[in-house]
FIKE-873587 format. One record per residue (C-alpha): residue in one letter; x, y, z. Coordinates in steps of 0.25 Angstrom, whole numbers. Layout:
<semars>
+---+-------+-------+-------+
! r !    c1 !    c2 !    c3 !
+---+-------+-------+-------+
! A !     X !     Y !     Z !
...
+---+-------+-------+-------+
</semars>
This chain:
<semars>
+---+-------+-------+-------+
! r !    c1 !    c2 !    c3 !
+---+-------+-------+-------+
! M !   153 !  -138 !  -120 !
! E !   151 !  -136 !  -105 !
! E !   136 !  -133 !  -102 !
! K !   134 !  -120 !   -94 !
! K !   127 !  -120 !   -81 !
! K !   114 !  -112 !   -80 !
! R !   115 !  -101 !   -70 !
! G !   104 !   -93 !   -65 !
! G !    94 !  -101 !   -73 !
! K !    79 !  -101 !   -70 !
! K !    76 !  -110 !   -58 !
! E !    66 !  -122 !   -61 !
! E !    52 !  -117 !   -58 !
! P !    43 !  -126 !   -49 !
! T !    32 !  -134 !   -54 !
! K !    17 !  -131 !   -49 !
! I !    18 !  -144 !   -41 !
! E !    31 !  -140 !   -34 !
! L !    25 !  -126 !   -31 !
! E !    13 !  -132 !   -25 !
! F !    21 !  -142 !   -17 !
! I !    31 !  -131 !   -11 !
! H !    20 !  -120 !    -9 !
! E !    11 !  -131 !    -1 !
! R !    24 !  -133 !     8 !
! F !    26 !  -118 !    10 !
! A !    11 !  -117 !    14 !
! R !    14 !  -128 !    24 !
! G !    26 !  -120 !    30 !
! L !    37 !  -130 !    26 !
! T !    51 !  -124 !    25 !
! N !    59 !  -123 !    12 !
! R !    67 !  -135 !    16 !
! E !    55 !  -144 !    19 !
! I !    49 !  -140 !     6 !
! L !    63 !  -143 !    -2 !
! E !    63 !  -157 !     5 !
! D !    48 !  -159 !     1 !
! I !    50 !  -155 !   -13 !
! Q !    63 !  -164 !   -15 !
! D !    56 !  -176 !    -9 !
! E !    42 !  -175 !   -14 !
! L !    44 !  -168 !   -27 !
! T !    58 !  -173 !   -29 !
! L !    62 !  -160 !   -35 !
! P !    76 !  -154 !   -33 !
! R !    74 !  -141 !   -27 !
! K !    82 !  -132 !   -19 !
! L !    79 !  -124 !    -6 !
! A !    80 !  -111 !   -14 !
! F !    69 !  -116 !   -24 !
! I !    60 !  -118 !   -11 !
! V !    64 !  -104 !    -5 !
! R !    60 !   -97 !   -19 !
! R !    46 !  -105 !   -19 !
! R !    43 !  -100 !    -4 !
! K !    46 !   -85 !    -8 !
! E !    36 !   -87 !   -19 !
! F !    26 !   -94 !   -11 !
! D !    27 !   -83 !     0 !
! V !    25 !   -72 !   -10 !
! V !    12 !   -79 !   -15 !
! K !     8 !   -82 !    -1 !
! T !     9 !   -67 !     2 !
! V !     1 !   -63 !   -10 !
! L !   -10 !   -73 !    -8 !
! T !   -11 !   -69 !     6 !
! K !   -12 !   -54 !     3 !
! Q !   -22 !   -57 !    -8 !
! T !   -31 !   -65 !     2 !
! E !   -30 !   -54 !    12 !
! G !   -35 !   -45 !     2 !
! T !   -22 !   -37 !     0 !
! Y !   -22 !   -38 !   -15 !
! D !   -37 !   -36 !   -15 !
! S !   -42 !   -27 !   -26 !
! D !   -52 !   -22 !   -17 !
! N !   -40 !   -15 !    -9 !
! I !   -35 !    -9 !   -22 !
! E !   -49 !    -3 !   -25 !
! N !   -50 !     2 !   -11 !
! K !   -37 !     9 !   -11 !
! K !   -41 !    15 !   -25 !
! K !   -54 !    20 !   -19 !
! H !   -47 !    25 !    -6 !
! W !   -36 !    33 !   -14 !
! Q !   -47 !    39 !   -23 !
! R !   -54 !    44 !   -10 !
! L !   -41 !    49 !    -5 !
! S !   -39 !    56 !   -18 !
! D !   -52 !    62 !   -18 !
! R !   -50 !    67 !    -3 !
! A !   -37 !    73 !    -7 !
! G !   -44 !    81 !   -18 !
! E !   -55 !    86 !    -8 !
! I !   -45 !    90 !     3 !
! M !   -37 !    97 !    -8 !
! N !   -48 !   105 !   -13 !
! Y !   -52 !   109 !     1 !
! F !   -38 !   113 !     4 !
! K !   -37 !   122 !    -8 !
! R !   -48 !   131 !     0 !
! Y !   -38 !   134 !    11 !
! R !   -28 !   142 !     2 !
! P !   -18 !   149 !     5 !
! Y !   -15 !   139 !    16 !
! T !    -8 !   149 !    25 !
! D !   -15 !   146 !    38 !
! D !    -6 !   137 !    48 !
! C !   -19 !   131 !    54 !
! P !   -23 !   117 !    53 !
! L !   -34 !   113 !    43 !
! I !   -44 !   110 !    54 !
! E !   -43 !   124 !    59 !
! Y !   -45 !   130 !    45 !
! M !   -57 !   120 !    43 !
! V !   -64 !   124 !    57 !
! D !   -62 !   139 !    55 !
! G !   -67 !   138 !    41 !
! E !   -78 !   129 !    45 !
! D !   -74 !   120 !    33 !
! L !   -81 !   107 !    38 !
! E !   -81 !   101 !    25 !
! L !   -65 !   101 !    24 !
! D !   -65 !    96 !    39 !
! S !   -73 !    84 !    36 !
! L !   -65 !    82 !    23 !
! V !   -52 !    81 !    30 !
! D !   -56 !    74 !    42 !
! D !   -62 !    62 !    36 !
! Y !   -56 !    48 !    35 !
! R !   -52 !    49 !    21 !
! S !   -45 !    62 !    23 !
! L !   -37 !    56 !    34 !
! C !   -33 !    45 !    25 !
! L !   -29 !    55 !    14 !
! L !   -20 !    62 !    24 !
! T !   -14 !    49 !    29 !
! H !   -10 !    46 !    14 !
! L !    -5 !    60 !    12 !
! K !     3 !    59 !    25 !
! N !    10 !    46 !    20 !
! E !    14 !    54 !     7 !
! Y !    17 !    68 !    12 !
! S !    25 !    69 !    25 !
! K !    21 !    83 !    26 !
! L !     8 !    79 !    30 !
! S !    12 !    68 !    40 !
! G !    10 !    78 !    52 !
! L !    -5 !    78 !    49 !
! K !   -15 !    70 !    58 !
! S !   -26 !    75 !    49 !
! W !   -30 !    85 !    39 !
! D !   -35 !    94 !    50 !
! D !   -20 !    96 !    55 !
! L !   -16 !   102 !    41 !
! P !   -11 !   116 !    42 !
! I !   -17 !   124 !    32 !
! N !    -4 !   131 !    27 !
! R !     2 !   116 !    24 !
! I !    -8 !   114 !    13 !
! R !     0 !   122 !     4 !
! E !    14 !   120 !    11 !
! W !    12 !   105 !     9 !
! D !     6 !   106 !    -5 !
! L !    -7 !    99 !     0 !
! I !   -15 !   103 !   -11 !
! K !    -6 !    97 !   -21 !
! I !    -5 !    84 !   -13 !
! L !   -19 !    82 !   -12 !
! G !   -21 !    86 !   -26 !
! T !   -11 !    75 !   -30 !
! K !   -18 !    65 !   -21 !
! A !   -32 !    69 !   -27 !
! E !   -27 !    67 !   -41 !
! T !   -18 !    54 !   -40 !
! G !   -25 !    46 !   -29 !
! L !   -12 !    40 !   -24 !
! F !    -9 !    39 !   -10 !
! K !     2 !    34 !    -1 !
! G !     2 !    27 !    12 !
! K !   -10 !    21 !    20 !
! C !   -21 !    27 !    27 !
! D !   -30 !    19 !    36 !
! I !   -38 !    14 !    24 !
! C !   -26 !    10 !    16 !
! K !   -20 !     3 !    28 !
! G !   -31 !    -7 !    27 !
! W !   -26 !   -12 !    13 !
! K !   -14 !   -20 !    12 !
+---+-------+-------+-------+
</semars>
């Protein structure tokens, strides 16, 4: 009986000593060929270049993860801060939505700022002109292209509140607390 050759079988896994040997050389900046020669000379192991290439790929991934972890990219504080930020944006979406409900039936073609000044609505003016409201608008502009022309809430034409379905959009954001894109605060997180 002829013995069948194994094809596509599992490659032999490196030992811990071998991995330390290879990774130390990666860290020193040696090329794949130099490492292959070292491993054959010093550890007398019959390895191929493809084996070293696979180990370098794994090494680079681990190096990236550790670097990001050291920089704080994977830091749980960032996750907590993001949750708090999104909750604040969610709350602000609800506040703005409730104010916008006051302006029904949304027939005027004037910007919100004129409506606020004429109606002496200083509370709404301070609400939409604050930094958190601008962050909310940035997130909404990333998700809803119809808002992309707005530089601030002040520019919003009153008649667009209904046309763009802003009450529904703001209500959804207030309930879900999920946002797309990055505002100035989010850009600080990796």
